[in-house]
N, C-alpha and C positions, 0 to 999 in steps of 0.2 A: 470323419470330421477332418477340419481344416484348420491347423494350427495358427499359421499366418492371418486368418480372418479372424480367430477367437482372440488374437493377440491386438489386432486393429479396433475390434470392438472395445478390447480392455483400455485400450490407449484411448480412444474418443470419448469413451464413458466418464473417464479420469478429467481428460482435459474439458468436458462439457460442465462437470462439476465445478472444475477451477475456474471457470470463465464465469459459472454464476456467481460465485463467490467474489470475483472480481467486479462484476458488474455491480453488485449489491455495495461494494465499498466505493465507487466510484459514486454512485448514487447518495451514498451516507453523507460523501466530502458534500454533494450540492445541498443536501437538508442541511447542515451545519450553515453555510453559506446564505441558506434561505432565512435561517432562524434569526440572523444576523438584521434581516429586513423587515421582520415583523416584531421582536423584540426591541424595546427602546434601550437607549445607553443610559446611565443615570446622567442627570444635568450636571451635577456636582464633579465630573471625572476630569483629571488635569492632565496634561500632555505628561507621558512619562519615557522620552527617549531611551533611556536608560533600558529600562525594561521592555520595550519594545524591541530596542535590537537584540538585547538578550535571547528573546522570543525565536526575533528572526536566525539568529546563530544557531539556537537549538533545531529549529524547524530543518534549515538546509544542512547541520549536522545529520540529522537522521536520516534524511534519503541518502546522504552519500553513506553510511554506515550500512543504509540496508542493500547496497550493492554489494559491497564486501561480505554481507553476513549469506545475502541468497547465493555466491559463488561458492562460499564455502561448504553450505548446507546441502546444494544441487553435487557437489564434488564429494563429499560423503555420500549421497544418494547413490550414484554413479558407480561408486566404489562398492558399496554393500548391496547394490542390486536391489535397490527397494523404493518401489514406486510411491507409496504411502509414505516418503520423505520428502519427495518431491512437492507434493501436496502443502506438507508443513513447512518447506522451504519457503513455497511462495506464501502461503498465511503468515507466517512470521516476517516476511518482507513488506508484506500489505500491510499490515499492522503498524511498522514503523514507518511506514511512508502515509498514514492517515495521521501520524502524531505533529504534522505540520498543520493541517486542518483545527485539531484540537485545540493547538497553539495561537489559531488565529480567533477561536470565539472567546480564549483568555484574555486575547490583546484586545477584542472588542470590547469587552466586559470591564476591563481593568485600567485601561487608557483611551485616550481621545486620538487616537492613531488614526488617522484618515486611509493607511496604506495596508489595512489589514488584511485586507481582499486577497493581498498577493499569498498569504499564506494557505488559503484554498486552491491557489492556481499552482502553486508548488505542490500541494498533495495532490491534486491531479495529475499534473504532470509525471511525479514521481510514479503514480499508480501505471498512469500509460504506457511508461519505460518496461515496467513490470508485468507488461502483456505475458501471460500463460502462452508457452510454446510447447507445442508438439512435442519436438526434439530432445527437449530436457526428459519427458517421461520415457520416450523410444531408448533414450541412454539409460535408463535406470531398469529396465525391464530384464529381469533376471530369465536367460533360455535353458537354464539347466534345470 
């Protein structure tokens, strides 16, 4: 048996699973954006810059907080030598990073703001910045 080969196979399998989930979430942001093209807004929507600004602040805050949460959860995963926690850290982070896309859909339906598409760009950028990394998984591998 080659323990090093088994270790690499385990890392690659976990990384591939995480990449599939990550790509699915990126595609879901695109689907949310496409919904805004095919569904018509109510014609009697009034501009509400206060609501749009509040949603934008919430969107940017969610992305900023996701970096802190990811760092904390990955630190715990390495400390406890638990690769499952690495995947949990990423999924939690990605869920938080998808919040701006959902807020963009909300902004689209509640206001007549023409900059709603920026929410989707923020979400996609956040997801791209949280690309799953092999070294995070390798750092949490228990060698005992």
